[in-house]
C-alpha positions as CSV (number, residue, x, y, z in Angstrom):
1,M,-13.0,78.3,16.7
2,G,-13.5,81.6,18.5
3,E,-17.3,81.2,18.3
4,V,-17.2,77.7,19.7
5,K,-15.1,78.5,22.8
6,P,-17.9,80.1,24.9
7,Y,-20.1,77.0,24.3
8,L,-17.2,74.7,25.3
9,A,-16.6,76.8,28.4
10,V,-20.2,76.8,29.6
11,V,-20.5,73.0,29.0
12,L,-17.3,72.5,30.9
13,M,-18.6,74.7,33.8
14,Q,-21.9,72.7,34.0
15,F,-19.9,69.4,33.9
16,I,-17.7,70.6,36.8
17,Y,-20.8,71.6,38.8
18,A,-22.5,68.3,38.2
19,V,-19.4,66.3,39.2
20,M,-19.0,68.5,42.3
21,T,-22.6,67.6,43.3
22,L,-22.0,63.9,42.7
23,L,-18.7,63.7,44.6
24,T,-20.1,65.8,47.5
25,K,-23.1,63.5,47.8
26,A,-20.8,60.4,47.6
27,V,-18.6,61.5,50.5
28,F,-21.6,62.4,52.5
29,N,-23.0,59.0,51.9
30,Q,-19.7,57.5,53.1
31,G,-20.1,59.4,56.4
32,M,-18.1,62.6,56.0
33,N,-19.3,65.4,58.1
34,S,-20.8,68.2,56.0
35,F,-19.6,71.0,58.2
36,V,-16.0,69.8,58.1
37,F,-16.3,69.4,54.3
38,I,-17.4,73.0,53.9
39,F,-14.5,74.2,56.1
40,Y,-11.9,72.3,54.0
41,R,-13.5,73.6,50.8
42,Q,-13.4,77.2,51.8
43,M,-9.9,76.9,53.3
44,L,-8.5,75.5,50.0
45,G,-10.4,78.2,48.1
46,T,-8.8,80.8,50.3
47,V,-5.3,79.4,49.6
48,I,-6.0,79.7,45.9
49,L,-7.8,83.1,45.6
50,V,-6.0,85.3,48.2
51,P,-2.6,85.1,46.4
52,L,-4.3,85.8,43.1
53,A,-6.0,88.8,44.5
54,F,-2.7,90.1,45.9
55,I,-0.9,89.6,42.6
56,F,-3.5,91.1,40.2
57,E,-5.2,93.8,42.3
58,R,-2.6,94.8,44.8
59,K,-2.1,98.2,43.2
60,S,-5.6,98.8,41.8
61,A,-7.7,97.6,44.8
62,V,-9.9,100.2,46.6
63,P,-8.6,100.9,50.1
64,L,-10.4,98.7,52.6
65,S,-11.9,100.3,55.8
66,F,-12.9,98.4,58.9
67,M,-16.6,99.0,58.2
68,T,-16.2,97.7,54.6
69,F,-14.5,94.6,55.9
70,L,-17.2,94.1,58.5
71,K,-19.9,94.3,55.8
72,I,-18.0,91.8,53.7
73,F,-17.7,89.5,56.7
74,V,-21.5,89.6,57.3
75,L,-22.2,89.2,53.6
76,S,-19.9,86.2,53.5
77,F,-21.7,84.6,56.4
78,I,-25.1,84.9,54.7
79,G,-24.1,84.0,51.1
80,L,-21.3,81.5,51.7
81,T,-21.1,80.0,55.2
82,L,-24.8,79.8,55.9
83,T,-25.9,78.9,52.4
84,L,-23.3,76.2,51.8
85,N,-23.9,74.6,55.1
86,I,-27.7,74.5,54.7
87,Y,-27.3,73.2,51.1
88,S,-24.9,70.5,52.3
89,I,-27.3,69.3,55.1
90,A,-30.1,69.2,52.5
91,L,-27.9,67.2,50.2
92,V,-27.3,64.7,53.0
93,Y,-31.1,64.3,53.5
94,T,-32.1,64.1,49.8
95,S,-30.3,63.4,46.5
96,A,-27.8,64.9,44.0
97,T,-30.7,65.2,41.5
98,L,-32.6,67.4,43.9
99,G,-29.6,69.5,44.7
100,A,-28.9,70.2,41.0
101,A,-32.6,70.9,40.3
102,F,-32.9,73.6,43.0
103,V,-30.2,75.7,41.4
104,N,-32.6,76.5,38.5
105,C,-34.9,78.2,41.0
106,L,-32.2,80.8,41.8
107,P,-33.1,83.5,39.1
108,A,-36.8,83.5,40.0
109,S,-36.1,83.8,43.8
110,T,-33.6,86.5,43.1
111,F,-36.1,88.4,41.1
112,F,-38.7,88.0,43.8
113,L,-36.4,89.4,46.5
114,A,-35.4,92.2,44.2
115,V,-39.1,93.2,43.9
116,I,-39.6,93.0,47.7
117,L,-36.6,95.2,48.2
118,R,-37.8,97.6,45.5
119,M,-34.8,97.1,43.4
120,E,-36.9,95.7,40.5
121,K,-40.2,96.7,39.1
122,V,-42.8,94.4,37.6
123,N,-45.8,95.4,35.5
124,I,-48.4,92.6,35.5
125,K,-50.0,94.1,32.4
126,T,-47.1,93.3,30.2
127,E,-45.8,90.0,28.8
128,S,-42.5,90.3,30.6
129,G,-44.3,91.0,33.9
130,I,-46.6,88.0,33.5
131,A,-43.5,85.8,32.6
132,K,-41.7,87.0,35.7
133,I,-44.7,86.3,38.0
134,G,-45.1,83.0,36.3
135,S,-41.5,82.1,37.0
136,V,-42.1,82.6,40.7
137,L,-45.2,80.5,40.7
138,L,-43.4,77.7,38.7
139,C,-40.6,77.8,41.2
140,I,-43.0,77.5,44.2
141,G,-44.9,74.7,42.4
142,G,-41.7,72.8,41.6
143,V,-40.6,73.1,45.3
144,V,-43.9,71.8,46.5
145,I,-43.8,68.8,44.1
146,L,-40.2,67.9,44.9
147,A,-41.0,68.1,48.7
148,L,-44.4,66.4,48.8
149,Y,-44.8,64.2,45.8
150,K,-42.5,61.3,44.9
151,G,-44.7,59.4,42.5
152,P,-43.8,56.1,40.8
153,H,-40.3,54.7,41.2
154,L,-38.5,54.9,37.8
155,G,-35.6,52.6,38.6
156,T,-32.3,52.2,40.5
157,L,-29.0,50.8,39.3
158,H,-26.0,49.4,41.2
159,H,-24.0,52.3,42.6
160,L,-20.2,52.7,42.0
161,L,-19.1,55.7,44.1
162,S,-20.6,54.6,47.4
163,G,-21.5,51.1,48.6
164,N,-21.4,50.8,52.3
165,H,-24.0,50.2,55.0
166,H,-24.3,53.9,55.8
167,H,-25.6,54.5,52.2
168,I,-28.2,51.7,52.7
169,H,-29.4,53.1,55.9
170,H,-29.5,56.6,54.3
171,L,-31.8,55.2,51.6
172,S,-34.1,53.6,54.1
173,S,-34.5,56.8,56.1
174,R,-34.8,59.0,53.0
175,G,-38.6,59.2,53.3
176,Q,-38.4,60.7,56.8
177,K,-36.0,63.5,55.9
178,W,-37.0,64.2,52.2
179,I,-39.4,67.0,53.0
180,L,-37.0,68.7,55.5
181,G,-34.2,68.4,52.9
182,S,-36.3,70.0,50.2
183,L,-37.2,72.9,52.5
184,L,-33.6,73.4,53.4
185,F,-32.7,73.5,49.7
186,F,-35.3,76.2,49.2
187,L,-34.0,78.1,52.3
188,A,-30.5,77.9,50.8
189,V,-31.7,79.3,47.5
190,I,-33.4,82.2,49.4
191,T,-30.2,83.1,51.3
192,W,-28.2,82.7,48.1
193,S,-30.6,85.0,46.3
194,F,-30.4,87.6,49.1
195,W,-26.6,87.4,48.9
196,L,-26.7,88.1,45.1
197,V,-29.0,91.0,45.4
198,I,-27.1,92.7,48.3
199,Q,-23.7,91.9,46.6
200,A,-24.7,93.6,43.4
201,Q,-25.3,96.8,45.4
202,F,-22.2,96.5,47.5
203,L,-19.9,96.1,44.4
204,K,-21.0,99.6,43.3
205,S,-19.2,101.1,46.3
206,Y,-16.4,98.5,46.4
207,P,-15.6,97.5,42.7
208,S,-12.4,95.4,43.4
209,K,-14.0,92.1,42.5
210,L,-11.1,89.8,43.1
211,Y,-10.3,91.3,46.5
212,F,-14.0,91.2,47.4
213,T,-14.3,87.5,46.4
214,S,-11.1,86.4,48.2
215,L,-12.1,88.3,51.4
216,Q,-15.4,86.6,51.3
217,I,-13.9,83.2,51.0
218,L,-11.3,84.0,53.7
219,S,-14.1,85.1,56.0
220,S,-16.2,82.1,55.2
221,A,-13.2,79.8,55.9
222,I,-12.9,81.3,59.4
223,Q,-16.6,81.1,60.0
224,S,-16.9,77.6,58.7
225,F,-14.1,76.4,61.1
226,F,-16.0,77.6,64.1
227,V,-19.2,76.1,62.8
228,A,-17.5,72.8,62.1
229,I,-15.7,72.6,65.5
230,A,-19.0,73.4,67.2
231,F,-20.8,70.5,65.6
232,E,-18.0,67.9,65.2
233,R,-15.5,67.2,68.0
234,D,-14.4,63.8,66.8
235,F,-10.9,64.2,65.4
236,Q,-11.3,61.2,63.1
237,Q,-13.9,63.1,61.1
238,W,-11.3,65.8,60.4
239,K,-8.8,63.4,58.9
240,L,-8.2,63.4,55.2
241,G,-6.5,60.4,53.7
242,W,-5.7,59.4,50.1
243,D,-9.3,58.7,49.4
244,M,-12.4,60.2,47.9
245,R,-12.7,62.8,50.7
246,L,-9.4,64.4,49.8
247,L,-10.3,64.2,46.1
248,T,-13.6,65.9,46.6
249,V,-12.1,68.7,48.8
250,V,-9.3,69.3,46.2
251,Y,-11.8,69.2,43.3
252,T,-14.2,71.7,44.8
253,G,-11.4,73.9,46.1
254,I,-9.4,74.1,42.8
255,L,-11.9,73.5,40.0
256,V,-15.0,75.1,41.4
257,N,-13.4,78.0,43.3
258,G,-10.5,78.5,40.8
259,V,-11.3,77.3,37.3
260,V,-15.1,77.9,37.2
261,Y,-14.6,81.4,38.7
262,N,-12.3,82.4,35.8
263,L,-14.4,80.7,33.2
264,Q,-17.5,82.4,34.5
265,A,-15.9,85.8,34.3
266,W,-14.6,85.1,30.8
267,V,-18.0,83.8,29.5
268,I,-19.8,86.8,30.9
269,E,-17.3,89.2,29.3
270,K,-17.7,87.5,25.9
271,R,-21.4,86.6,25.7
272,G,-23.1,88.3,28.8
273,P,-24.5,86.8,32.0
274,V,-27.7,85.4,30.4
275,F,-25.7,83.1,28.1
276,S,-24.1,81.5,31.1
277,I,-27.4,81.1,33.1
278,I,-29.4,79.4,30.3
279,W,-27.1,76.4,30.4
280,N,-27.8,75.7,34.1
281,P,-30.3,72.9,33.3
282,L,-27.4,70.9,31.7
283,S,-25.9,70.3,35.1
284,F,-29.3,69.0,36.3
285,V,-29.4,66.5,33.5
286,M,-25.8,65.4,34.1
287,A,-26.3,65.1,37.9
288,T,-29.5,63.2,37.5
289,T,-27.8,60.7,35.1
290,G,-24.7,60.4,37.3
291,S,-26.8,59.9,40.5
292,I,-28.5,56.9,38.9
293,L,-25.5,55.3,37.3
294,L,-22.8,56.1,39.9
295,L,-24.6,56.6,43.2
296,G,-27.5,54.2,42.7
297,E,-30.0,56.8,43.8
298,P,-33.7,56.0,43.0
299,L,-35.4,58.3,40.5
300,H,-39.0,59.2,41.1
301,L,-41.5,60.8,38.8
302,G,-41.9,63.7,41.3
303,S,-38.2,64.6,41.1
304,V,-38.5,64.7,37.3
305,L,-41.7,66.8,37.3
306,G,-40.4,69.2,39.9
307,G,-37.1,69.6,38.2
308,I,-38.8,70.4,34.9
309,M,-40.9,73.0,36.6
310,L,-37.8,74.7,38.1
311,V,-36.1,74.7,34.7
312,L,-39.3,76.3,33.2
313,S,-39.1,78.8,36.0
314,L,-35.5,79.7,35.0
315,Y,-36.4,80.2,31.3
316,S,-39.6,82.1,32.1
317,V,-37.8,84.8,34.1
318,L,-35.0,85.0,31.5
319,W,-37.6,85.4,28.8
320,G,-39.2,88.2,30.8
321,K,-35.9,89.9,31.2
322,S,-35.2,89.6,27.5
323,K,-38.6,91.2,26.7
324,D,-37.7,94.1,29.0
325,G,-34.5,94.5,26.9
326,V,-36.4,94.6,23.6
327,S,-38.9,97.1,24.9
328,H,-36.1,99.3,26.2
329,Q,-34.4,99.2,22.8
330,K,-37.6,100.1,21.0
331,S,-38.2,103.0,23.4
332,L,-34.8,104.4,22.5
333,M,-35.7,104.3,18.8
334,L,-39.0,106.3,19.2
335,P,-38.7,110.0,18.3
336,V,-39.5,112.5,21.1
337,K,-41.9,115.2,19.9
338,A,-41.7,117.5,22.9
339,P,-39.5,117.9,26.0
340,N,-40.8,117.1,29.4
341,Q,-39.6,117.2,33.0
342,C,-37.4,114.2,32.4
343,G,-35.4,116.1,29.8
344,V,-34.6,115.5,26.1
345,V,-31.3,115.3,24.4
346,G,-31.6,115.1,20.6
347,D,-34.1,112.4,19.7
348,A,-33.6,110.3,22.8
349,K,-35.4,110.8,26.1
350,I,-33.2,110.9,29.2
351,S,-35.1,109.6,32.2
352,E,-34.2,110.8,35.7
353,P,-34.5,108.4,38.6
354,S,-37.8,110.0,39.6
355,C,-39.2,109.2,36.2
356,D,-38.2,105.6,35.7
357,A,-36.6,103.4,38.3
358,Q,-33.7,101.3,37.1
359,S,-34.3,97.6,37.0
360,Q,-31.8,95.4,38.8
361,Q,-30.4,92.8,36.4
362,L,-30.2,89.3,37.7
């Protein structure tokens, strides 16, 4: 049973993500303001995570200086407030299928930014280097197809989660905003990738992960409130009744910010980060199926082809990273015949930073 638990955990995580995308798209179709939704989501996440951080890391947390908090505040704006709001606007303009598909582009875009920032090296003469470059090209190709090519209409079924005139109007105006929404999705992936790259470096100096996460969500809740109040002054849009809006806010705040956070940490501890990432396409399949059956969204050939290219982009960069790992293991097993300026300890060569730059893991 112990071997099965990680598989059950990642499937549950992908299911939670897929349902989150579908519910979010449904309330947007019903007219809920995306900025208000993000504020409520971050506020509820703050209510959950801040007490947990205080309970579990109150004694072990690294002291927080003003400059450190300021960096966390800025990082939160880029990776949470800006990214989530851009992603939500794109979801309003496009579909749940497209939103789930773009997540698979994240590893390739993160690798690309890491190379630009000189945190990752790539050798185009090796199989791993070719795979990584190919992943970036597949990602760009998938984005272009999703944005510019719809192709034949593969069918639409009666929707169950949203059935008002706003949804009908949304479908009729989809063609005008589809390209803009696709570009916004891509921009959200870029800002998300930048956040991941910078966050990995920041955690080296501030390793209190739970405090760091809760402070980011708290900062994002404050930022999201001012963004929402700037774009939505109608008090009726801020009301939450006993309806799908409240359900979606509670679902994303508790299950996504609470349950998935802990499941993610547990899976990474048990099986490593790659094991969690390779299951990302599952949420794309679930969201696509749900968008057709529950939301009545039309499925086009372009969305399928573009989504497949983004999935291939994901597996390409992961394959390249795995080849790097194999090459590294083989290099450790090779005997060293003579010492050099990098130094030798026993049969293993010890490389200084000047000899081999460390690669930033995705």
